[in-house]
N, C-alpha and C positions, 0 to 999 in steps of 0.2 A: 786519633785525634779529629779527624776530619769528620767521621760520623759522630763523635761527640759534639762538635762545634754544631754539625747540622741539626741535631737535636736540640741543642739549646737555642739555636736559632728559630727553631718551629714552637718550642715553649713560648720564647720570648714573645713571637707574633701572637700567639695565643693569647697571652697575658696582657698584651696591649689590647686587643680586641675587647677581651673583658673590662678591662680598666675603663677606655673609653665608652664602653657602652653603658657602664656604671656611670660615669661622669656625665653622660649626655642626659641622663634623667634628672640632674639636679637643674637648680634655675640658672640661668647663664648669668653671669657676673660682668658688667662692662667696666673694662679699665682702659679708657682710652688715653692714650699716651703717644710718646716719642722715645725710641730706644736705638741703641747699636750693638751689634756683637761683632768681633775681630779677633784676629790672631796677629801677634807681632813676628814678623820673619826672622828677626835677627835672634830674639829671645826664645821664640815659641811660647810664650806667655798667650793665655786666651783670656777674654774678659767682655762684658756687657755691661752698659749703663743705659738707665732710665730716669724718663720724669714723668710725672702726672696729675692731674688734679684727682687725687684719689689717697686716700690714706694707707699709709705702708706698702707703696706700689713694688718695692725690692723684695717683699716676702714671698711675691707670687709671680712676678714676671721675668726675673733674670736668674738664669742657672749657670753654672760652670764647674767642670772637672778637671783637675790637672791632668795634662797630657791626652785629653779627651775631645773636650770642645766647650762651646758655650751657647746657649740658649735664651732667645726673648718671646714671650707668648704674652701677647695682649690682647685687645679689644674686646670682644667678649670672652674673657680670658679662659683658657684651659691649661689650668696649672700643670696637669700630667705631662704636657708636652715637653716641660722641663726635665723630670728625672727619667721618663721612657725615651726622649729623645737623645740624652746622655747615653743610657743604656744600649740604644741601637747601636750609637756610633762606636761604643766600648767594644761590642762585637763584631766592628771591621765595617758596618755601614757608613758611608760618606755623608755629609750633612744633606744633600739631595735625596738621597734613599732613605734617610732617618725621618725626613719631613715628608715626604709621599708615603712612607708606610702608616705615619700617625693619620694624616689626611684621610686615609682609604678607609680607616676606621671610625672617622669622626662624621656623624649625623649632621653636624653644623659646621661644617668647614667654611661654610658661606658667611660666617661672622668672625671667623678667626683671623688673627694676623700673627705671624711668627717668623724670625729671623734665627738661622743657626750657622754657626762656624765649626768645622772639625780640625783635627791636630795637624792637618795636612795644610790648611789654609782654605778649603773647600767651602763654599758659601751657598746657601739657600734661603729664599724667603717665599712667603704666601701671603696675600692679602685676599680674603673672602669677598664676594661680590657684594655683599650686604653690610662690609664696614662702614662706617658712619663717615662721610666728607666733613672736611676735606681729608682724603687719605694719601697716601705715596708710599712707595718702597724703590730702593736701589741697592745694588751691589757692586763691589769694586774690587780690586784685589785684596784679598782677605778680609774683606768686611761687609756686612749688610746693615742699611738703615731701614727704618719702617716706621710710620707715624699714622694715626687716626686723628678724627676729630680735630683738626688742627685749625688756626686762623687762617692761614694761607696753605695753598698745596706745594708751596717750594721749599717746605722745611727740610724734607730729605734732601734736596739739592745743597742745601745750605750746610748741611750735617756732613755729607760727603765730602763737600770742598774743604771745610774746616778740618777733617781727620786727615783728609790726605795731604793737605798743606801743612800740618802741625809737625813739629819736630818734639823730641823727647820720647820718654816712654810709654808703653800702652796707655797706662792711667792718664797721662797727660794729655794725649791724643783724644782719648774717649771724653774727657771732661770739656777739650776744647769742642767736640762735635755735640754735646749737650748745651755748651754756653751758644754756639752758633744757631741751634734751633729756637732756643730762647728769645735772641734777639730776632729772629724772623717771626716772632709772633707766638711761636709754641703752642700749647694746649689752648684751645677757645676758650675754655672755661677758666684759664688761671693757671695758678701752679699751688702745688701741696706738698709732694713728696718726690723723693728722688733715691737712686742707689746707684754704687758703682762697685763692680766685682772684676779682680783680674787674679787669676790662678797661674801657676808655673806651667811650663810647658813639658814637665817631667811626669810622666804616668805612675813613674813609681813613687812620687810623692803622695802619701796620705791627704784626704780632703782638708783635715785640721792644719796640716804643716803646708799644703800646697797654696793657701791662699797669700797673696802678696799684699792686696788691699780688699777689705771687704767694708764696704760703707753705706750707711743708710740714713737719710733724713726722713723720718716719718711723718713730721707734720710741722710745716713752716711756712711763713709768708714768703720767702725768699730761698727756697730749697736748691737752685744752683748754686747761689752766692754763698750758701752754709755748706754747699759740697767742695767747693773750692778752698773754704777755710778748712773743712776736716782733711781734705786730701794733705795740704800742707801740714797740719800737725800729725797725721799719720806718718809722713815723710819724716817729720823731726823724731817721732817716736821709735821708729825704725833705727834712726842713727842711736837712738838713747840704748836701745836692745844690741846694736853693735858694740856700743861703748861699755856696757855691762859684761859681754862675751870676752871683749879684749881685757878687763880688767880681771876676769876669771882666770884667764890665759897668763897673767902676769905683763901684759904690753900696754904699759902705762900710756907712751906716747901714742898708740893708736887710738886708745881710750880718750885721751884727751881730744884727739882731732874729732873723732865722733861726736863726745857731747859739745865741742865746740860748735859742729855744724848743726847739731840741734838747736843749741841757742840762736844761733844765726837765725834760723828758719822762723822760730817763735821766741822771739827775746822777752815778750811779757810772762812767759812761763817762770815762775819761781822755782819748780822743780828742776827745771834744765838747768837753770843759773847755778842752784845749790850743788849738783852732782859735778857740774863743770869744776866748781870751786874745789870740792871735795876731792877729786882726781889730782887737780893741781895740786893740792898740799899735800897727799899722799907721794905724789913723784918730788917732793922738797921743793916746789916751786909756791913757797908759801906767800912772798911778796904780792905775786900775782893772782892769788887765790882769794886775799882779803878782802877787795873792791867787790867781788862777787859774792863772797860771804856777807857782805854787808847789805847789799842788794836783796838776797834772798830773806835775810833775817827782816830787814823792813817790809817786806812784801808779806811774809808769813813768819811771826814770830816763834812760832813753835819748832822751826828747824833748830833754835839754840838748844832746845832738849834734844832732838833727835840726833843731832851732831856729836851728844856727849856719849851715845851708844855705837858709835861707828868703829872705836877701836877695839872694842870685845868682839866685833864680827869680823876685824881684821882689816877694815876698809879705810883706816888710819892709824898711824903709829900711835903707841900708848906712851905719848910725851906730854908731860902736865905743862910744860911750857907752849909747846905748840896748840894745845886745848885752849889756854889762857888767851893767847894773840888771837885764835879764831873767834871766841865767845866776845872778845873787846873791840871786834869789827863792826860795831853796830853804831 
């Protein structure tokens, strides 16, 4: 097994050198921005978040894999640092070893800016000498922040303080770091796109199932404010999914609690109002459901058609009197 692992590491090293050489021949792509990578010590979740005055920053800057690590690669960005860095950490290298390995194969390390965190909370970052001022980087327990072409050199300190001082889950703490950076002046060019990615700490989770949050703002006048809105929406839909699972398992009381929580987070969503109402009605709490049905029908009249399809799907009792009461709730 040790011999096999050694062969794999040699192959990976050769592949990394080849990929980096191929990428170095391409035109350098400037993505000047601020970002954070971090691990939650309680849950093991790993994540990264970023904002830039550049279109679709999340598609090339932040990377994460369940139970492996997270990477932010920026400045004159080399996207391969993301997948290759994760691959190196997956084979057993810590964040610092993975980063040093990639830098050693990079002809343009002087313009790179990279932050990495591994599944054990080890962090590493690099800012090349030719990054565009103002630039900065800081590491703390389980996190790294990095920024370049900032309005002020104090952006990293503001991000670190916000992350360390915030409560809540990893996504909330990452969000607070982004907000602090923007409040400090952010990117000297302005605002355009942002992204936030959080994955499970369980390496057994496949990439598609291990994503806790995967949010992107591709082009927006206020990407940080929009990211905050989307994070709230994402939390609401996670509760909706929980409610669906409880309904599938026949646990109506838990489903009602989940749907109610989703509606409380996003009270203007007629979809969440409708499913809350439908679950109440299915549980026999018809009087409590009717005001919610009324609210949903007024916001989106087609729910009156859709609700009549639910008995056939087993989501409402096949009771003509109940359906008449529901349809009259407008």
